[in-house]
All heavy atoms as TSV, in Angstrom:
chain	resi	resn	atom	element	x	y	z
A	1	MET	N	N	100.064	0.516	122.316
A	1	MET	CA	C	98.707	1.060	122.281
A	1	MET	C	C	98.628	2.361	121.506
A	1	MET	O	O	97.590	2.837	121.128
A	1	MET	CB	C	98.212	1.239	123.710
A	1	MET	CG	C	96.775	1.708	123.755
A	1	MET	SD	S	96.251	2.043	125.436
A	1	MET	CE	C	95.007	3.234	125.025
A	2	LYS	N	N	99.790	2.984	121.312
A	2	LYS	CA	C	99.839	4.283	120.666
A	2	LYS	C	C	99.119	4.291	119.343
A	2	LYS	O	O	99.330	3.352	118.516
A	2	LYS	CB	C	101.295	4.694	120.513
A	2	LYS	CG	C	101.498	6.147	120.235
A	2	LYS	CD	C	102.959	6.469	120.386
A	2	LYS	CE	C	103.392	7.248	119.204
A	2	LYS	NZ	N	104.768	7.616	119.208
A	3	MET	N	N	98.284	5.291	119.140
A	3	MET	CA	C	97.482	5.378	117.897
A	3	MET	C	C	98.252	6.161	116.842
A	3	MET	O	O	98.887	7.154	117.121
A	3	MET	CB	C	96.161	6.072	118.211
A	3	MET	CG	C	95.306	5.291	119.205
A	3	MET	SD	S	93.884	6.268	119.707
A	3	MET	CE	C	93.021	6.458	118.168
A	4	LYS	N	N	98.092	5.725	115.574
A	4	LYS	CA	C	98.695	6.410	114.508
A	4	LYS	C	C	97.660	7.451	113.939
A	4	LYS	O	O	96.478	7.167	113.892
A	4	LYS	CB	C	99.101	5.424	113.418
A	4	LYS	CG	C	100.090	4.393	113.890
A	4	LYS	CD	C	101.356	4.501	113.116
A	4	LYS	CE	C	102.363	3.437	113.374
A	4	LYS	NZ	N	102.835	3.266	114.705
A	5	VAL	N	N	98.164	8.581	113.418
A	5	VAL	CA	C	97.320	9.643	112.922
A	5	VAL	C	C	96.486	9.162	111.743
A	5	VAL	O	O	95.313	9.428	111.665
A	5	VAL	CB	C	98.168	10.859	112.550
A	5	VAL	CG1	C	97.277	11.924	111.897
A	5	VAL	CG2	C	98.887	11.431	113.743
A	6	ASN	N	N	97.110	8.376	110.821
A	6	ASN	CA	C	96.351	7.938	109.656
A	6	ASN	C	C	95.249	6.972	110.058
A	6	ASN	O	O	94.218	6.877	109.347
A	6	ASN	CB	C	97.271	7.356	108.581
A	6	ASN	CG	C	98.152	6.265	109.087
A	6	ASN	OD1	O	98.041	5.805	110.209
A	6	ASN	ND2	N	99.063	5.804	108.246
A	7	GLU	N	N	95.417	6.217	111.118
A	7	GLU	CA	C	94.322	5.359	111.639
A	7	GLU	C	C	93.207	6.183	112.156
A	7	GLU	O	O	92.019	5.858	111.907
A	7	GLU	CB	C	94.869	4.395	112.743
A	7	GLU	CG	C	95.886	3.400	112.334
A	7	GLU	CD	C	96.464	2.676	113.541
A	7	GLU	OE1	O	96.015	2.865	114.669
A	7	GLU	OE2	O	97.418	1.889	113.296
A	8	ILE	N	N	93.499	7.272	112.873
A	8	ILE	CA	C	92.484	8.136	113.463
A	8	ILE	C	C	91.678	8.831	112.343
A	8	ILE	O	O	90.493	8.969	112.430
A	8	ILE	CB	C	93.118	9.182	114.398
A	8	ILE	CG1	C	93.884	8.462	115.544
A	8	ILE	CG2	C	92.067	10.083	115.002
A	8	ILE	CD1	C	94.724	9.406	116.389
A	9	ARG	N	N	92.401	9.259	111.280
A	9	ARG	CA	C	91.737	10.002	110.214
A	9	ARG	C	C	90.675	9.130	109.519
A	9	ARG	O	O	89.745	9.668	108.912
A	9	ARG	CB	C	92.768	10.471	109.201
A	9	ARG	CG	C	93.578	11.598	109.688
A	9	ARG	CD	C	94.434	12.160	108.593
A	9	ARG	NE	N	95.519	12.974	109.100
A	9	ARG	CZ	C	95.406	14.260	109.466
A	9	ARG	NH1	N	94.302	14.858	109.385
A	9	ARG	NH2	N	96.492	14.902	109.943
A	10	LYS	N	N	90.796	7.832	109.540
A	10	LYS	CA	C	89.913	6.922	108.846
A	10	LYS	C	C	88.563	6.791	109.603
A	10	LYS	O	O	87.598	6.300	109.045
A	10	LYS	CB	C	90.512	5.520	108.669
A	10	LYS	CG	C	91.671	5.519	107.732
A	10	LYS	CD	C	92.320	4.152	107.651
A	10	LYS	CE	C	93.593	4.181	106.862
A	10	LYS	NZ	N	94.327	2.898	106.899
A	11	LEU	N	N	88.507	7.215	110.897
A	11	LEU	CA	C	87.331	7.030	111.701
A	11	LEU	C	C	86.323	8.107	111.351
A	11	LEU	O	O	86.643	9.214	110.961
A	11	LEU	CB	C	87.727	7.085	113.189
A	11	LEU	CG	C	88.698	6.060	113.707
A	11	LEU	CD1	C	89.047	6.372	115.144
A	11	LEU	CD2	C	88.135	4.701	113.607
A	12	SER	N	N	85.025	7.756	111.527
A	12	SER	CA	C	83.943	8.760	111.348
A	12	SER	C	C	83.856	9.658	112.563
A	12	SER	O	O	84.523	9.384	113.595
A	12	SER	CB	C	82.630	8.035	111.155
A	12	SER	OG	O	82.228	7.425	112.378
A	13	ALA	N	N	83.090	10.729	112.473
A	13	ALA	CA	C	82.943	11.649	113.616
A	13	ALA	C	C	82.400	10.979	114.838
A	13	ALA	O	O	82.885	11.201	115.966
A	13	ALA	CB	C	82.013	12.803	113.193
A	14	ALA	N	N	81.379	10.102	114.658
A	14	ALA	CA	C	80.868	9.353	115.813
A	14	ALA	C	C	81.855	8.438	116.443
A	14	ALA	O	O	81.953	8.371	117.710
A	14	ALA	CB	C	79.608	8.591	115.378
A	15	GLU	N	N	82.642	7.774	115.610
A	15	GLU	CA	C	83.692	6.868	116.129
A	15	GLU	C	C	84.769	7.675	116.907
A	15	GLU	O	O	85.271	7.223	117.915
A	15	GLU	CB	C	84.364	6.110	115.004
A	15	GLU	CG	C	83.451	5.014	114.389
A	15	GLU	CD	C	84.059	4.429	113.136
A	15	GLU	OE1	O	84.723	5.155	112.357
A	15	GLU	OE2	O	83.805	3.204	112.922
A	16	LEU	N	N	85.072	8.896	116.366
A	16	LEU	CA	C	86.092	9.720	117.059
A	16	LEU	C	C	85.600	10.163	118.454
A	16	LEU	O	O	86.308	10.118	119.420
A	16	LEU	CB	C	86.365	10.962	116.219
A	16	LEU	CG	C	87.241	10.750	114.971
A	16	LEU	CD1	C	87.287	11.994	114.142
A	16	LEU	CD2	C	88.615	10.362	115.356
A	17	GLU	N	N	84.299	10.558	118.505
A	17	GLU	CA	C	83.731	10.932	119.809
A	17	GLU	C	C	83.755	9.763	120.807
A	17	GLU	O	O	84.046	9.915	121.969
A	17	GLU	CB	C	82.283	11.446	119.645
A	17	GLU	CG	C	82.189	12.772	118.900
A	17	GLU	CD	C	82.840	13.934	119.625
A	17	GLU	OE1	O	82.966	13.908	120.853
A	17	GLU	OE2	O	83.208	14.934	118.928
A	18	SER	N	N	83.440	8.589	120.291
A	18	SER	CA	C	83.441	7.386	121.108
A	18	SER	C	C	84.859	7.080	121.575
A	18	SER	O	O	85.091	6.763	122.766
A	18	SER	CB	C	82.901	6.170	120.290
A	18	SER	OG	O	83.078	5.024	120.987
A	19	LYS	N	N	85.835	7.192	120.706
A	19	LYS	CA	C	87.233	6.945	121.004
A	19	LYS	C	C	87.728	7.929	122.078
A	19	LYS	O	O	88.452	7.576	123.036
A	19	LYS	CB	C	88.056	7.045	119.746
A	19	LYS	CG	C	89.457	6.600	119.869
A	19	LYS	CD	C	89.451	5.072	120.090
A	19	LYS	CE	C	90.778	4.490	119.773
A	19	LYS	NZ	N	90.863	3.113	120.234
A	20	LEU	N	N	87.290	9.190	121.918
A	20	LEU	CA	C	87.646	10.208	122.890
A	20	LEU	C	C	87.141	9.894	124.256
A	20	LEU	O	O	87.842	10.010	125.236
A	20	LEU	CB	C	87.144	11.578	122.398
A	20	LEU	CG	C	87.575	12.802	123.173
A	20	LEU	CD1	C	89.104	12.933	123.211
A	20	LEU	CD2	C	86.927	14.042	122.613
A	21	GLY	N	N	85.916	9.428	124.344
A	21	GLY	CA	C	85.333	9.031	125.612
A	21	GLY	C	C	86.111	7.875	126.263
A	21	GLY	O	O	86.397	7.846	127.433
A	22	ASP	N	N	86.433	6.886	125.428
A	22	ASP	CA	C	87.236	5.722	125.936
A	22	ASP	C	C	88.555	6.162	126.464
A	22	ASP	O	O	89.012	5.705	127.505
A	22	ASP	CB	C	87.384	4.723	124.793
A	22	ASP	CG	C	86.124	4.040	124.404
A	22	ASP	OD1	O	85.109	4.114	125.136
A	22	ASP	OD2	O	86.118	3.404	123.291
A	23	LEU	N	N	89.239	7.072	125.738
A	23	LEU	CA	C	90.541	7.484	126.140
A	23	LEU	C	C	90.458	8.313	127.458
A	23	LEU	O	O	91.348	8.166	128.317
A	23	LEU	CB	C	91.197	8.391	125.080
A	23	LEU	CG	C	91.691	7.628	123.805
A	23	LEU	CD1	C	92.055	8.602	122.701
A	23	LEU	CD2	C	92.905	6.747	124.148
A	24	LYS	N	N	89.427	9.111	127.630
A	24	LYS	CA	C	89.249	9.824	128.876
A	24	LYS	C	C	89.005	8.909	130.025
A	24	LYS	O	O	89.504	9.141	131.119
A	24	LYS	CB	C	88.148	10.868	128.704
A	24	LYS	CG	C	88.556	12.048	127.881
A	24	LYS	CD	C	87.464	13.120	127.842
A	24	LYS	CE	C	87.938	14.332	127.053
A	24	LYS	NZ	N	86.896	15.376	127.068
A	25	LYS	N	N	88.267	7.829	129.808
A	25	LYS	CA	C	88.050	6.827	130.834
A	25	LYS	C	C	89.362	6.156	131.205
A	25	LYS	O	O	89.656	5.919	132.391
A	25	LYS	CB	C	87.022	5.793	130.410
A	25	LYS	CG	C	85.595	6.253	130.396
A	25	LYS	CD	C	84.682	5.149	129.936
A	25	LYS	CE	C	83.308	5.714	129.631
A	25	LYS	NZ	N	82.482	4.820	128.860
A	26	ASP	N	N	90.140	5.780	130.169
A	26	ASP	CA	C	91.444	5.186	130.374
A	26	ASP	C	C	92.369	6.119	131.201
A	26	ASP	O	O	93.017	5.686	132.172
A	26	ASP	CB	C	92.212	4.902	129.082
A	26	ASP	CG	C	91.519	3.776	128.275
A	26	ASP	OD1	O	90.690	3.063	128.840
A	26	ASP	OD2	O	91.874	3.615	127.106
A	27	LEU	N	N	92.376	7.395	130.893
A	27	LEU	CA	C	93.175	8.345	131.625
A	27	LEU	C	C	92.749	8.430	133.078
A	27	LEU	O	O	93.585	8.469	133.982
A	27	LEU	CB	C	93.068	9.734	130.943
A	27	LEU	CG	C	93.948	10.843	131.552
A	27	LEU	CD1	C	95.427	10.461	131.504
A	27	LEU	CD2	C	93.714	12.155	130.851
A	28	PHE	N	N	91.451	8.446	133.287
A	28	PHE	CA	C	90.921	8.464	134.673
A	28	PHE	C	C	91.424	7.264	135.495
A	28	PHE	O	O	91.885	7.400	136.615
A	28	PHE	CB	C	89.408	8.533	134.682
A	28	PHE	CG	C	88.792	8.450	136.039
A	28	PHE	CD1	C	88.798	9.548	136.860
A	28	PHE	CD2	C	88.248	7.271	136.497
A	28	PHE	CE1	C	88.248	9.528	138.150
A	28	PHE	CE2	C	87.692	7.174	137.785
A	28	PHE	CZ	C	87.732	8.321	138.580
A	29	GLN	N	N	91.328	6.072	134.851
A	29	GLN	CA	C	91.756	4.835	135.504
A	29	GLN	C	C	93.268	4.880	135.826
A	29	GLN	O	O	93.666	4.434	136.859
A	29	GLN	CB	C	91.444	3.606	134.614
A	29	GLN	CG	C	89.953	3.318	134.490
A	29	GLN	CD	C	89.305	2.975	135.832
A	29	GLN	OE1	O	89.929	2.380	136.690
A	29	GLN	NE2	N	88.069	3.367	135.980
A	30	LEU	N	N	94.046	5.367	134.848
A	30	LEU	CA	C	95.495	5.488	135.048
A	30	LEU	C	C	95.819	6.430	136.200
A	30	LEU	O	O	96.707	6.106	137.003
A	30	LEU	CB	C	96.213	5.892	133.781
A	30	LEU	CG	C	96.233	4.902	132.641
A	30	LEU	CD1	C	96.751	5.536	131.351
A	30	LEU	CD2	C	97.132	3.720	133.005
A	31	ARG	N	N	95.146	7.555	136.246
A	31	ARG	CA	C	95.367	8.511	137.314
A	31	ARG	C	C	95.001	7.932	138.675
A	31	ARG	O	O	95.670	8.166	139.672
A	31	ARG	CB	C	94.594	9.798	137.085
A	31	ARG	CG	C	95.218	10.668	136.005
A	31	ARG	CD	C	94.445	11.950	135.850
A	31	ARG	NE	N	95.145	12.872	135.009
A	31	ARG	CZ	C	94.549	13.816	134.304
A	31	ARG	NH1	N	93.272	13.990	134.394
A	31	ARG	NH2	N	95.259	14.632	133.557
A	32	LEU	N	N	93.941	7.157	138.693
A	32	LEU	CA	C	93.465	6.522	139.921
A	32	LEU	C	C	94.517	5.507	140.395
A	32	LEU	O	O	94.871	5.449	141.569
A	32	LEU	CB	C	92.126	5.817	139.703
A	32	LEU	CG	C	91.352	5.351	140.924
A	32	LEU	CD1	C	90.985	6.493	141.793
A	32	LEU	CD2	C	90.134	4.554	140.489
A	33	GLN	N	N	94.997	4.681	139.470
A	33	GLN	CA	C	96.083	3.706	139.775
A	33	GLN	C	C	97.309	4.398	140.242
A	33	GLN	O	O	97.985	3.974	141.205
A	33	GLN	CB	C	96.374	2.866	138.541
A	33	GLN	CG	C	95.272	1.878	138.197
A	33	GLN	CD	C	95.580	1.114	136.894
A	33	GLN	OE1	O	96.640	1.278	136.313
A	33	GLN	NE2	N	94.642	0.317	136.481
A	34	HIS	N	N	97.665	5.521	139.617
A	34	HIS	CA	C	98.822	6.273	140.009
A	34	HIS	C	C	98.710	6.828	141.407
A	34	HIS	O	O	99.632	6.763	142.225
A	34	HIS	CB	C	99.059	7.400	138.999
A	34	HIS	CG	C	100.375	8.139	139.176
A	34	HIS	ND1	N	101.576	7.443	139.026
A	34	HIS	CD2	C	100.670	9.389	139.464
A	34	HIS	CE1	C	102.524	8.333	139.267
A	34	HIS	NE2	N	102.008	9.538	139.507
A	35	ALA	N	N	97.501	7.328	141.730
A	35	ALA	CA	C	97.289	7.890	143.101
A	35	ALA	C	C	97.340	6.846	144.178
A	35	ALA	O	O	97.723	7.125	145.322
A	35	ALA	CB	C	95.909	8.618	143.089
A	36	THR	N	N	97.008	5.606	143.854
A	36	THR	CA	C	97.002	4.505	144.826
A	36	THR	C	C	98.264	3.651	144.691
A	36	THR	O	O	98.315	2.550	145.232
A	36	THR	CB	C	95.754	3.637	144.655
A	36	THR	OG1	O	95.711	3.122	143.346
A	36	THR	CG2	C	94.508	4.421	144.946
A	37	ASN	N	N	99.268	4.159	143.974
A	37	ASN	CA	C	100.546	3.486	143.790
A	37	ASN	C	C	100.414	2.100	143.206
A	37	ASN	O	O	101.175	1.185	143.548
A	37	ASN	CB	C	101.282	3.392	145.127
A	37	ASN	CG	C	101.762	4.759	145.594
A	37	ASN	OD1	O	102.155	5.575	144.766
A	37	ASN	ND2	N	101.739	4.976	146.893
A	38	GLN	N	N	99.446	1.891	142.254
A	38	GLN	CA	C	99.313	0.602	141.643
A	38	GLN	C	C	99.732	0.614	140.175
A	38	GLN	O	O	99.602	-0.352	139.483
A	38	GLN	CB	C	97.849	0.146	141.735
A	38	GLN	CG	C	97.355	-0.116	143.156
A	38	GLN	CD	C	95.863	-0.417	143.230
A	38	GLN	OE1	O	95.146	-0.160	142.255
A	38	GLN	NE2	N	95.463	-0.924	144.360
A	39	LEU	N	N	100.168	1.790	139.717
A	39	LEU	CA	C	100.511	1.959	138.287
A	39	LEU	C	C	101.961	1.545	138.049
A	39	LEU	O	O	102.880	1.952	138.712
A	39	LEU	CB	C	100.374	3.461	137.907
A	39	LEU	CG	C	100.553	3.777	136.430
A	39	LEU	CD1	C	99.513	3.005	135.611
A	39	LEU	CD2	C	100.412	5.249	136.221
A	40	ASP	N	N	102.116	0.544	137.125
A	40	ASP	CA	C	103.407	0.028	136.788
A	40	ASP	C	C	104.263	1.007	135.980
A	40	ASP	O	O	105.478	1.189	136.243
A	40	ASP	CB	C	103.341	-1.269	135.985
A	40	ASP	CG	C	102.517	-2.363	136.746
A	40	ASP	OD1	O	102.468	-2.301	137.969
A	40	ASP	OD2	O	101.962	-3.233	136.098
A	41	ASN	N	N	103.605	1.629	135.010
A	41	ASN	CA	C	104.349	2.460	134.060
A	41	ASN	C	C	103.718	3.822	133.971
A	41	ASN	O	O	102.754	4.036	133.205
A	41	ASN	CB	C	104.321	1.722	132.685
A	41	ASN	CG	C	105.157	2.446	131.672
A	41	ASN	OD1	O	105.789	3.468	131.966
A	41	ASN	ND2	N	105.212	1.925	130.458
A	42	PRO	N	N	104.199	4.852	134.677
A	42	PRO	CA	C	103.606	6.147	134.650
A	42	PRO	C	C	103.662	6.826	133.299
A	42	PRO	O	O	102.941	7.790	133.042
A	42	PRO	CB	C	104.415	6.948	135.653
A	42	PRO	CG	C	105.296	6.000	136.344
A	42	PRO	CD	C	105.313	4.738	135.591
A	43	ILE	N	N	104.513	6.411	132.399
A	43	ILE	CA	C	104.601	6.958	131.044
A	43	ILE	C	C	103.309	6.725	130.258
A	43	ILE	O	O	102.986	7.536	129.373
A	43	ILE	CB	C	105.811	6.379	130.293
A	43	ILE	CG1	C	107.109	6.786	131.049
A	43	ILE	CG2	C	105.881	6.824	128.847
A	43	ILE	CD1	C	108.373	6.074	130.551
A	44	LYS	N	N	102.560	5.723	130.620
A	44	LYS	CA	C	101.252	5.459	129.971
A	44	LYS	C	C	100.328	6.662	130.077
A	44	LYS	O	O	99.534	6.959	129.128
A	44	LYS	CB	C	100.590	4.257	130.541
A	44	LYS	CG	C	101.131	2.956	130.056
A	44	LYS	CD	C	100.262	1.829	130.535
A	44	LYS	CE	C	100.654	0.516	129.892
A	44	LYS	NZ	N	99.800	-0.588	130.223
A	45	ILE	N	N	100.393	7.398	131.191
A	45	ILE	CA	C	99.528	8.565	131.335
A	45	ILE	C	C	99.799	9.577	130.237
A	45	ILE	O	O	98.869	10.101	129.628
A	45	ILE	CB	C	99.723	9.228	132.761
A	45	ILE	CG1	C	99.194	8.236	133.791
A	45	ILE	CG2	C	99.039	10.553	132.852
A	45	ILE	CD1	C	99.448	8.722	135.250
A	46	SER	N	N	101.064	9.893	129.994
A	46	SER	CA	C	101.378	10.912	128.951
A	46	SER	C	C	101.043	10.371	127.553
A	46	SER	O	O	100.644	11.142	126.680
A	46	SER	CB	C	102.851	11.297	129.036
A	46	SER	OG	O	103.672	10.201	128.885
A	47	GLU	N	N	101.194	9.038	127.348
A	47	GLU	CA	C	100.804	8.468	126.055
A	47	GLU	C	C	99.315	8.642	125.798
A	47	GLU	O	O	98.868	9.003	124.688
A	47	GLU	CB	C	101.211	6.978	125.968
A	47	GLU	CG	C	102.681	6.756	125.857
A	47	GLU	CD	C	103.022	5.279	125.926
A	47	GLU	OE1	O	102.135	4.430	126.129
A	47	GLU	OE2	O	104.236	4.976	125.738
A	48	VAL	N	N	98.493	8.359	126.824
A	48	VAL	CA	C	97.047	8.508	126.650
A	48	VAL	C	C	96.681	9.969	126.448
A	48	VAL	O	O	95.817	10.303	125.599
A	48	VAL	CB	C	96.294	7.929	127.864
A	48	VAL	CG1	C	94.841	8.230	127.786
A	48	VAL	CG2	C	96.503	6.398	127.926
A	49	LYS	N	N	97.364	10.865	127.135
A	49	LYS	CA	C	97.111	12.318	126.948
A	49	LYS	C	C	97.392	12.725	125.514
A	49	LYS	O	O	96.677	13.490	124.903
A	49	LYS	CB	C	97.981	13.137	127.883
A	49	LYS	CG	C	97.500	13.212	129.329
A	49	LYS	CD	C	98.406	14.162	130.094
A	49	LYS	CE	C	97.984	14.316	131.511
A	49	LYS	NZ	N	98.881	15.198	132.261
A	50	ARG	N	N	98.478	12.217	124.954
A	50	ARG	CA	C	98.836	12.533	123.568
A	50	ARG	C	C	97.824	11.968	122.608
A	50	ARG	O	O	97.468	12.637	121.609
A	50	ARG	CB	C	100.231	12.031	123.243
A	50	ARG	CG	C	101.304	12.857	123.875
A	50	ARG	CD	C	102.641	12.620	123.235
A	50	ARG	NE	N	103.650	13.478	123.849
A	50	ARG	CZ	C	104.555	13.077	124.746
A	50	ARG	NH1	N	104.579	11.816	125.144
A	50	ARG	NH2	N	105.403	13.931	125.231
A	51	ASP	N	N	97.329	10.736	122.874
A	51	ASP	CA	C	96.287	10.145	122.029
A	51	ASP	C	C	95.010	11.017	122.078
A	51	ASP	O	O	94.379	11.233	121.016
A	51	ASP	CB	C	95.970	8.717	122.465
A	51	ASP	CG	C	97.047	7.730	122.021
A	51	ASP	OD1	O	97.821	8.046	121.131
A	51	ASP	OD2	O	97.052	6.613	122.574
A	52	ILE	N	N	94.663	11.520	123.248
A	52	ILE	CA	C	93.496	12.379	123.385
A	52	ILE	C	C	93.687	13.644	122.526
A	52	ILE	O	O	92.800	14.053	121.804
A	52	ILE	CB	C	93.221	12.782	124.848
A	52	ILE	CG1	C	92.737	11.543	125.613
A	52	ILE	CG2	C	92.221	13.905	124.995
A	52	ILE	CD1	C	92.611	11.688	127.125
A	53	ALA	N	N	94.895	14.228	122.605
A	53	ALA	CA	C	95.190	15.413	121.826
A	53	ALA	C	C	95.105	15.130	120.325
A	53	ALA	O	O	94.574	15.936	119.547
A	53	ALA	CB	C	96.551	15.928	122.180
A	54	ARG	N	N	95.617	13.962	119.889
A	54	ARG	CA	C	95.530	13.599	118.477
A	54	ARG	C	C	94.049	13.524	117.996
A	54	ARG	O	O	93.696	14.082	116.950
A	54	ARG	CB	C	96.216	12.238	118.221
A	54	ARG	CG	C	97.685	12.299	118.216
A	54	ARG	CD	C	98.277	10.946	117.778
A	54	ARG	NE	N	99.702	10.944	117.995
A	54	ARG	CZ	C	100.308	10.370	119.050
A	54	ARG	NH1	N	99.629	9.703	119.919
A	54	ARG	NH2	N	101.620	10.443	119.148
A	55	VAL	N	N	93.251	12.817	118.809
A	55	VAL	CA	C	91.837	12.666	118.404
A	55	VAL	C	C	91.174	14.043	118.383
A	55	VAL	O	O	90.405	14.330	117.422
A	55	VAL	CB	C	91.097	11.714	119.399
A	55	VAL	CG1	C	89.624	11.729	119.143
A	55	VAL	CG2	C	91.681	10.299	119.283
A	56	LYS	N	N	91.393	14.885	119.376
A	56	LYS	CA	C	90.787	16.225	119.383
A	56	LYS	C	C	91.251	17.030	118.194
A	56	LYS	O	O	90.422	17.795	117.610
A	56	LYS	CB	C	91.181	16.944	120.672
A	56	LYS	CG	C	90.361	16.486	121.921
A	56	LYS	CD	C	90.668	17.372	123.067
A	56	LYS	CE	C	89.724	17.059	124.239
A	56	LYS	NZ	N	89.997	17.956	125.376
A	57	THR	N	N	92.466	16.897	117.788
A	57	THR	CA	C	93.008	17.640	116.640
A	57	THR	C	C	92.253	17.196	115.379
A	57	THR	O	O	91.883	18.071	114.580
A	57	THR	CB	C	94.498	17.439	116.493
A	57	THR	OG1	O	95.127	17.873	117.703
A	57	THR	CG2	C	95.055	18.160	115.306
A	58	ILE	N	N	92.108	15.921	115.202
A	58	ILE	CA	C	91.419	15.404	113.965
A	58	ILE	C	C	89.959	15.867	113.962
A	58	ILE	O	O	89.444	16.246	112.965
A	58	ILE	CB	C	91.526	13.848	113.914
A	58	ILE	CG1	C	92.987	13.394	113.903
A	58	ILE	CG2	C	90.788	13.353	112.641
A	58	ILE	CD1	C	93.866	13.925	112.815
A	59	ILE	N	N	89.306	15.784	115.137
A	59	ILE	CA	C	87.911	16.265	115.220
A	59	ILE	C	C	87.841	17.708	114.800
A	59	ILE	O	O	86.958	18.132	114.018
A	59	ILE	CB	C	87.354	16.089	116.651
A	59	ILE	CG1	C	87.176	14.587	116.947
A	59	ILE	CG2	C	86.021	16.882	116.845
A	59	ILE	CD1	C	86.834	14.317	118.417
A	60	ARG	N	N	88.753	18.543	115.265
A	60	ARG	CA	C	88.740	19.972	114.923
A	60	ARG	C	C	89.012	20.195	113.404
A	60	ARG	O	O	88.395	21.017	112.800
A	60	ARG	CB	C	89.796	20.722	115.756
A	60	ARG	CG	C	89.791	22.207	115.603
A	60	ARG	CD	C	88.528	22.809	116.111
A	60	ARG	NE	N	88.560	24.257	115.919
A	60	ARG	CZ	C	87.522	24.989	115.494
A	60	ARG	NH1	N	86.371	24.408	115.262
A	60	ARG	NH2	N	87.653	26.266	115.317
A	61	GLU	N	N	89.973	19.399	112.914
A	61	GLU	CA	C	90.258	19.534	111.453
A	61	GLU	C	C	88.999	19.199	110.626
A	61	GLU	O	O	88.718	19.908	109.652
A	61	GLU	CB	C	91.358	18.569	111.070
A	61	GLU	CG	C	92.726	19.056	111.466
A	61	GLU	CD	C	93.809	18.016	111.099
A	61	GLU	OE1	O	93.490	16.937	110.578
A	61	GLU	OE2	O	94.953	18.300	111.400
A	62	GLN	N	N	88.286	18.163	111.028
A	62	GLN	CA	C	87.081	17.792	110.308
A	62	GLN	C	C	85.999	18.865	110.427
A	62	GLN	O	O	85.279	19.151	109.500
A	62	GLN	CB	C	86.533	16.448	110.839
A	62	GLN	CG	C	87.396	15.280	110.419
A	62	GLN	CD	C	86.869	13.955	110.909
A	62	GLN	OE1	O	85.871	13.905	111.659
A	62	GLN	NE2	N	87.503	12.849	110.527
A	63	GLN	N	N	85.907	19.486	111.630
A	63	GLN	CA	C	84.901	20.564	111.804
A	63	GLN	C	C	85.249	21.750	110.859
A	63	GLN	O	O	84.376	22.318	110.214
A	63	GLN	CB	C	84.905	21.075	113.221
A	63	GLN	CG	C	84.271	20.082	114.216
A	63	GLN	CD	C	84.459	20.509	115.660
A	63	GLN	OE1	O	85.248	21.432	115.969
A	63	GLN	NE2	N	83.711	19.906	116.546
A	64	LEU	N	N	86.521	22.075	110.783
A	64	LEU	CA	C	86.908	23.207	109.941
A	64	LEU	C	C	86.742	22.871	108.462
A	64	LEU	O	O	86.389	23.762	107.684
A	64	LEU	CB	C	88.366	23.572	110.214
A	64	LEU	CG	C	88.625	24.210	111.591
A	64	LEU	CD1	C	90.132	24.383	111.789
A	64	LEU	CD2	C	87.909	25.529	111.751
A	65	ALA	N	N	86.994	21.644	108.087
A	65	ALA	CA	C	86.811	21.217	106.685
A	65	ALA	C	C	85.365	21.219	106.273
A	65	ALA	O	O	85.038	21.479	105.116
A	65	ALA	CB	C	87.433	19.867	106.463
A	66	GLY	N	N	84.488	20.983	107.259
A	66	GLY	CA	C	83.061	20.927	106.968
A	66	GLY	C	C	82.422	22.280	106.769
A	66	GLY	O	O	81.309	22.396	106.228
A	67	ARG	N	N	83.120	23.356	107.157
A	67	ARG	CA	C	82.519	24.713	107.020
A	67	ARG	C	C	82.610	25.256	105.639
A	67	ARG	O	O	83.414	24.977	104.852
A	67	ARG	CB	C	83.208	25.650	108.005
A	67	ARG	CG	C	82.866	25.343	109.398
A	67	ARG	CD	C	83.449	26.340	110.336
A	67	ARG	NE	N	83.115	25.947	111.738
A	67	ARG	CZ	C	83.504	26.599	112.801
A	67	ARG	NH1	N	84.296	27.631	112.695
A	67	ARG	NH2	N	83.136	26.224	113.983
């Protein structure tokens, strides 16, 4: 599921915001599963966190390039 940076860069600003929302929902679900001991692979939490960071970084780069 890990996202590649060049795939993220191809997305528009609206798609990035949408992706960020989806990733945050995924992270919430993973944390909920982890709290209730239903999570098979806890490493997924850190992978989703890194994906969120990647998307936020690209959003910020685009904001700075737009100025």
